[in-house]
C-alpha positions as CSV (number, residue, x, y, z in Angstrom):
1,M,-1.6,7.8,52.7
2,T,-2.4,4.2,52.5
3,D,-0.6,1.1,51.0
4,L,-1.4,0.3,47.4
5,T,-4.0,-2.5,47.9
6,R,-6.3,-2.1,44.9
7,L,-5.1,-1.3,41.1
8,D,-7.4,-0.3,38.3
9,M,-5.9,-1.2,35.0
10,V,-7.6,1.4,32.6
11,V,-7.3,0.2,29.0
12,N,-9.1,1.8,26.2
13,I,-9.4,-1.5,24.0
14,R,-11.8,-4.2,22.9
15,F,-11.8,-6.8,25.7
16,P,-11.4,-9.5,24.9
17,G,-10.2,-9.2,21.2
18,N,-7.8,-10.6,18.8
19,R,-4.8,-8.4,19.2
20,A,-1.8,-8.8,21.2
21,H,-2.4,-5.8,23.5
22,G,-5.5,-7.6,25.0
23,I,-3.2,-10.6,25.6
24,Q,-0.7,-8.5,27.3
25,V,-3.5,-6.8,29.6
26,A,-5.1,-10.3,30.4
27,A,-1.7,-11.6,31.3
28,M,-0.6,-8.7,33.4
29,A,-3.9,-8.5,35.4
30,E,-3.3,-12.1,36.3
31,A,0.2,-11.6,37.2
32,L,-0.4,-8.4,39.3
33,A,-3.4,-10.1,41.0
34,D,-0.9,-12.9,42.0
35,T,1.1,-10.4,44.0
36,G,-1.9,-9.5,46.2
37,L,-3.4,-6.8,44.5
38,I,-7.1,-6.4,44.0
39,V,-7.2,-5.8,40.1
40,D,-9.9,-4.3,38.1
41,V,-9.4,-4.2,34.4
42,V,-11.5,-1.1,33.1
43,V,-12.5,-1.2,29.5
44,P,-14.9,0.3,27.3
45,R,-18.2,-1.5,26.6
46,R,-17.6,-2.3,22.9
47,F,-19.2,-4.4,20.3
48,P,-18.9,-7.3,19.5
49,Y,-17.1,-9.0,22.5
50,R,-19.3,-7.9,25.3
51,A,-20.8,-11.6,25.6
52,M,-17.5,-13.4,25.4
53,D,-15.6,-14.6,28.6
54,P,-12.3,-12.8,28.7
55,W,-10.9,-15.1,31.3
56,A,-11.6,-18.4,29.0
57,H,-10.7,-16.3,25.8
58,Y,-7.1,-15.5,27.0
59,G,-6.5,-18.7,29.1
60,V,-6.0,-17.0,32.5
61,R,-7.2,-17.4,35.8
62,R,-10.1,-15.7,37.2
63,N,-8.3,-13.7,39.8
64,F,-9.2,-10.3,38.7
65,E,-12.6,-8.5,37.8
66,V,-13.6,-6.6,34.6
67,C,-15.5,-3.4,34.7
68,R,-17.0,-2.3,31.5
69,I,-17.8,1.5,31.2
70,A,-20.2,3.3,28.8
71,N,-18.6,5.2,25.9
72,L,-19.9,6.6,22.4
73,D,-18.7,3.8,20.1
74,T,-19.4,4.4,16.5
75,I,-16.1,3.3,15.1
76,D,-17.3,0.1,13.4
77,M,-20.3,2.0,11.8
78,V,-17.9,3.5,9.1
79,S,-15.2,2.1,6.9
80,P,-11.8,2.0,8.0
81,K,-10.6,5.1,6.2
82,A,-13.4,7.1,8.0
83,Q,-12.6,5.9,11.6
84,R,-10.4,8.8,12.6
85,V,-13.3,11.1,14.0
86,P,-15.2,8.1,15.5
87,F,-12.2,6.9,17.2
88,L,-11.4,10.4,18.8
89,V,-14.9,10.6,20.0
90,Q,-14.8,7.1,21.4
91,S,-11.5,7.9,23.1
92,V,-12.6,11.2,24.8
93,T,-15.7,9.6,26.0
94,F,-14.1,6.6,27.5
95,G,-11.6,9.1,29.0
96,L,-14.2,11.0,30.7
97,R,-16.1,8.1,32.0
98,A,-12.7,6.8,33.5
99,L,-12.1,10.3,35.0
100,A,-15.5,10.0,36.7
101,R,-14.7,6.7,38.2
102,A,-11.2,7.7,39.4
103,A,-12.6,10.8,40.8
104,V,-15.0,8.8,43.1
105,E,-12.9,5.4,43.6
106,R,-9.9,7.3,45.2
107,D,-8.6,4.3,47.1
108,A,-7.3,2.6,44.1
109,G,-4.1,3.1,42.1
110,I,-4.4,3.6,38.4
111,L,-2.5,2.0,35.8
112,V,-3.3,3.6,32.2
113,R,-2.2,2.0,28.9
114,D,-3.3,4.8,26.2
115,H,-2.2,8.5,25.8
116,Y,-5.6,10.0,25.5
117,T,-7.0,8.5,28.6
118,T,-3.6,9.3,30.6
119,E,-3.8,13.0,29.2
120,I,-7.5,13.3,30.4
121,L,-6.8,11.8,33.8
122,V,-3.8,14.0,34.4
123,G,-5.6,17.0,33.3
124,G,-8.9,16.3,35.2
125,L,-7.7,15.1,38.5
126,R,-6.5,17.3,41.4
127,A,-2.6,17.0,42.0
128,A,-2.9,14.6,44.9
129,D,-5.0,12.2,42.9
130,R,-2.3,12.4,40.1
131,E,0.0,10.8,42.7
132,R,-1.9,7.5,42.2
133,I,-1.7,7.3,38.4
134,A,1.1,5.4,36.6
135,S,1.2,5.2,32.7
136,E,2.2,2.1,30.9
137,V,3.9,3.3,27.4
138,H,4.1,1.0,24.3
139,N,4.7,3.7,21.8
140,L,4.9,7.5,21.3
141,P,3.3,9.8,18.8
142,E,5.5,11.2,16.0
143,P,7.4,14.3,17.0
144,G,4.9,17.4,16.9
145,P,2.2,18.9,19.0
146,R,0.6,15.5,19.9
147,R,3.8,14.0,21.2
148,R,4.6,17.0,23.3
149,R,1.2,16.9,25.0
150,V,1.8,13.3,25.7
151,V,5.1,14.0,27.3
152,E,4.0,16.8,29.2
153,A,1.4,14.6,30.9
154,L,4.0,11.8,31.5
155,K,6.2,14.5,33.2
156,K,3.6,15.0,35.9
157,L,3.6,11.3,36.9
158,H,5.7,9.5,39.5
159,A,5.4,6.1,37.8
160,V,5.8,5.3,33.9
161,V,6.4,1.7,32.7
162,V,7.9,1.3,29.2
163,I,8.6,-1.9,27.2
164,S,11.9,-0.9,25.7
165,D,15.2,1.1,26.4
166,G,14.2,2.8,23.3
167,L,11.1,4.4,24.8
168,K,13.0,5.3,27.9
169,D,15.8,6.9,26.2
170,D,13.3,9.0,24.2
171,L,11.2,10.2,27.3
172,V,14.4,11.2,29.3
173,R,15.8,13.0,26.4
174,E,12.2,14.9,26.4
175,G,12.4,15.8,30.1
176,V,10.5,12.7,31.9
177,A,12.6,12.1,35.1
178,P,14.6,8.7,34.6
179,E,14.0,7.7,38.3
180,S,10.2,7.7,37.5
181,I,10.7,5.2,34.6
182,L,10.8,1.3,34.7
183,V,11.6,-0.6,31.7
184,A,9.6,-3.8,31.9
185,R,9.9,-5.9,28.6
186,D,6.8,-7.9,27.7
187,G,6.6,-11.7,28.5
188,V,5.3,-15.0,27.9
189,H,3.4,-17.7,29.7
190,L,6.4,-20.2,30.2
191,A,4.1,-23.2,31.4
192,R,2.3,-23.2,28.2
193,Y,5.7,-24.1,26.4
194,A,6.8,-26.5,28.8
195,H,5.5,-29.6,26.9
196,S,5.3,-28.6,23.3
197,P,4.5,-31.4,20.9
198,P,7.3,-32.9,18.7
199,V,7.4,-31.4,15.2
200,E,5.9,-34.6,13.5
201,E,3.0,-34.6,15.9
202,A,2.4,-30.9,15.3
203,R,2.5,-31.1,11.4
204,R,0.2,-34.3,11.6
205,H,-2.4,-32.5,13.6
206,L,-2.2,-29.5,11.3
207,A,-2.2,-31.5,8.1
208,L,1.3,-30.0,7.1
209,P,4.0,-31.9,4.9
210,A,5.9,-33.9,7.3
211,D,9.5,-33.8,5.3
212,T,9.3,-30.2,4.0
213,P,11.5,-27.5,5.8
214,L,9.0,-25.2,7.4
215,V,9.4,-21.5,8.5
216,V,6.7,-20.2,10.9
217,Y,5.6,-16.6,11.4
218,A,2.9,-15.8,14.1
219,G,1.3,-12.3,14.5
220,Q,-0.3,-9.5,12.8
221,L,0.1,-8.6,9.1
222,Y,0.9,-5.0,9.3
223,E,3.6,-3.7,7.1
224,W,6.0,-2.8,10.1
225,K,5.9,-6.5,11.2
226,G,8.0,-7.4,8.1
227,V,5.7,-10.2,6.8
228,D,5.9,-8.6,3.1
229,T,9.8,-9.1,3.3
230,L,9.4,-12.7,4.6
231,I,7.2,-13.7,1.8
232,E,9.4,-12.0,-0.6
233,A,12.4,-13.9,1.0
234,M,10.5,-17.2,0.4
235,A,11.1,-16.9,-3.3
236,H,14.6,-17.6,-2.5
237,V,14.2,-20.5,-0.1
238,P,12.5,-22.7,-2.8
239,D,12.7,-26.0,-0.7
240,A,10.9,-24.4,2.4
241,H,7.2,-23.9,3.1
242,L,6.0,-20.9,5.2
243,L,3.2,-21.0,7.8
244,V,1.6,-17.4,8.5
245,V,-0.4,-17.7,11.8
246,G,-2.7,-15.0,12.5
247,G,-3.5,-11.7,11.0
248,D,-6.4,-9.5,10.3
249,A,-8.8,-9.6,7.3
250,Q,-8.2,-6.1,6.5
251,N,-4.4,-6.8,5.6
252,L,-4.9,-10.3,4.1
253,P,-5.6,-9.3,0.4
254,R,-2.1,-7.6,0.3
255,I,-0.5,-10.8,1.7
256,E,-2.5,-13.1,-0.5
257,A,-1.1,-11.1,-3.7
258,L,2.3,-11.3,-2.4
259,V,2.0,-15.0,-1.8
260,E,0.9,-15.6,-5.5
261,R,3.9,-13.3,-6.7
262,H,6.6,-14.7,-4.7
263,A,5.8,-18.3,-3.3
264,P,2.5,-19.8,-4.9
265,G,1.5,-23.0,-3.3
266,R,4.1,-22.8,-0.5
267,V,2.3,-20.4,2.0
268,V,-0.3,-21.4,4.4
269,L,-2.4,-18.6,6.0
270,T,-4.3,-19.7,9.0
271,G,-6.1,-16.3,9.7
272,T,-6.9,-15.6,13.3
273,V,-6.5,-18.6,15.8
274,P,-6.8,-18.9,19.5
275,H,-4.0,-17.6,21.5
276,Q,-3.6,-20.7,23.5
277,A,-3.2,-22.8,20.1
278,V,-0.1,-20.6,19.0
279,P,2.3,-23.0,20.9
280,F,1.1,-25.6,18.7
281,Y,1.6,-23.9,15.5
282,L,5.0,-22.8,16.6
283,A,5.9,-26.2,17.4
284,A,5.3,-27.3,13.8
285,G,8.3,-25.0,12.5
286,D,12.0,-25.8,12.0
287,V,12.6,-22.1,12.2
288,I,10.5,-19.2,13.6
289,A,10.8,-15.9,11.8
290,L,10.6,-12.3,13.4
291,P,11.1,-10.2,10.3
292,N,10.3,-6.7,11.8
293,S,10.9,-3.7,9.6
294,G,13.5,-1.1,10.5
295,K,11.8,1.7,8.9
296,E,9.3,2.8,11.6
297,E,10.0,3.6,15.3
298,I,7.6,1.4,16.8
299,S,9.4,-1.5,15.3
300,R,12.8,-0.3,15.1
301,R,13.0,1.0,19.0
302,Y,9.9,0.7,20.8
303,T,8.2,-2.6,20.4
304,S,8.7,-5.7,22.6
305,P,7.0,-8.3,20.9
306,L,4.9,-11.2,22.5
307,K,5.6,-13.3,19.7
308,M,9.5,-12.7,20.3
309,F,9.2,-14.4,23.9
310,E,6.8,-17.0,22.6
311,A,9.3,-18.0,20.0
312,M,12.1,-18.3,22.5
313,A,10.1,-20.4,24.7
314,A,8.8,-22.5,21.8
315,G,12.1,-24.6,21.4
316,R,12.6,-23.7,17.6
317,A,15.4,-21.6,16.1
318,I,14.7,-18.0,15.5
319,V,15.8,-15.9,12.5
320,A,15.1,-12.2,13.2
321,S,15.7,-8.7,12.0
322,D,18.8,-6.9,13.4
323,I,17.1,-3.9,15.0
324,P,17.5,-2.4,18.4
325,S,14.2,-3.3,19.9
326,L,14.7,-6.9,19.2
327,G,18.4,-6.7,20.0
328,E,17.6,-5.8,23.6
329,V,16.8,-9.5,24.1
330,L,18.1,-11.4,21.1
331,V,21.8,-11.9,20.5
332,H,23.2,-12.9,17.2
333,D,24.5,-16.4,17.0
334,R,23.4,-17.1,20.7
335,N,19.8,-17.2,21.0
336,A,18.8,-16.1,17.4
337,W,20.4,-15.7,14.1
338,L,20.0,-12.0,13.2
339,V,19.9,-10.4,9.6
340,P,19.5,-6.7,8.2
341,P,15.9,-5.7,8.3
342,D,13.7,-5.1,5.2
343,D,16.1,-7.0,3.0
344,A,14.5,-10.0,1.4
345,H,17.9,-11.6,0.0
346,A,19.6,-11.2,3.5
347,L,16.6,-12.8,5.2
348,A,16.3,-15.8,2.5
349,E,20.2,-16.3,3.2
350,G,19.6,-16.3,7.0
351,L,16.7,-18.8,6.8
352,R,18.6,-21.1,4.5
353,H,21.8,-20.9,6.8
354,V,19.7,-22.1,9.7
355,L,17.6,-24.5,7.9
356,D,20.8,-26.3,6.7
357,D,22.6,-26.6,10.1
358,E,21.0,-28.6,12.5
359,D,23.8,-28.2,15.1
360,L,23.3,-24.3,14.8
361,R,19.6,-24.7,15.3
362,E,20.1,-26.6,18.4
363,R,22.7,-24.3,20.0
364,L,20.3,-21.3,19.3
365,V,17.5,-23.1,20.9
366,E,19.4,-24.2,23.8
367,H,20.3,-20.5,24.5
368,A,16.9,-19.0,23.7
369,V,15.1,-21.4,26.1
370,E,17.2,-20.4,29.0
371,D,17.4,-16.8,28.1
372,V,13.7,-16.5,28.0
373,K,13.2,-17.6,31.7
374,P,13.4,-14.0,33.3
375,Y,10.5,-13.1,30.8
376,D,7.5,-15.2,32.4
377,W,4.4,-13.0,33.1
378,G,4.7,-13.7,36.7
379,A,8.2,-12.2,37.0
380,R,7.0,-9.1,35.0
381,G,3.9,-8.8,37.3
382,T,6.2,-8.8,40.4
383,L,8.5,-6.2,39.1
384,V,5.8,-3.8,38.1
385,A,3.8,-4.2,41.4
386,H,7.0,-3.4,43.4
387,F,7.7,-0.3,41.2
388,L,3.9,0.7,41.6
389,R,3.9,0.1,45.4
390,D,7.3,2.3,45.8
391,H,6.1,5.1,43.6
392,L,2.4,5.7,43.8
393,V,0.7,7.6,46.7
394,V,-2.9,6.5,47.4
395,E,-4.8,8.7,50.1
396,G,-7.9,6.7,50.2
397,H,-11.3,8.2,50.8
């Protein structure tokens, strides 16, 4: 047995890309490398980001390497509705190539971030090699055969990293040993928020009204993110405007239609922006909204949103859904104002209450900025690195 000195982060995503998981992977690769590990981010060779520089794209230091491995990628050749089979083919071919790499390069620990690749590695490697695999779990499939296969694979590992108490509770209930599980919530680059511009400067730069109350939402436009409820709520906050930062083209038509119905002329949709620009957009707001839905497990109990930690660090008051996943960090009337999820009227009431009370906003901000300090990516990297060193067994060549 040898000490853990090398780590492959095996992640089946476009890298770089415009989704939060890429931000998380880059931040963690940087943080883990800062602990002394030699880190390779192992990703599929996919169109269209092959020529982009991931370190510049994510604004992280070049203290880790990126290894792109071949796979059969035809996902973007078909419409989104027809992508299920191409996705499965891509996932399996990437998993098999990752398996071949793991079978040869046996002196590295392996941290896997998707269920298909975890299953392939656990099923394809000999028992001794499985002792150097850890899985980072961000969600679980719906109950059924697929979920049972995922859980059976996780049971065979000595190290499982999860991002919420809800995920740990479900895995323990389904038979994963609690001592093999580390809860490590997501994080934020606190240094990027150390010198946020004043509201007036941010709004002037973004050509936003100087004197109008402004609510900011930053993130994807998936329905479970609760943006639909937020836009509906804006109909009941008539004096305020809404800035929606980010989002993909596939969901944009639905959001544009909601804006026309509920708050025409009062919502600005930026589309995708560079991640390093997000602090500037957040700085323009009086209030940051985290309206996550409570209808799906991924939102209600599993998520640990990067945007929650960024909102806390941004120095702006937060109005958020009162759901267990957010409640692991946010506390009502301390560092955020919490409202029932999926209720546009309750969300509007919360927004109006916080917008109208400057003393409340200042108090929420003061506690949020203090409470987010343990969630810097560097602290998460140190926590995860210690856990992996304690639980993984690397035999070497």
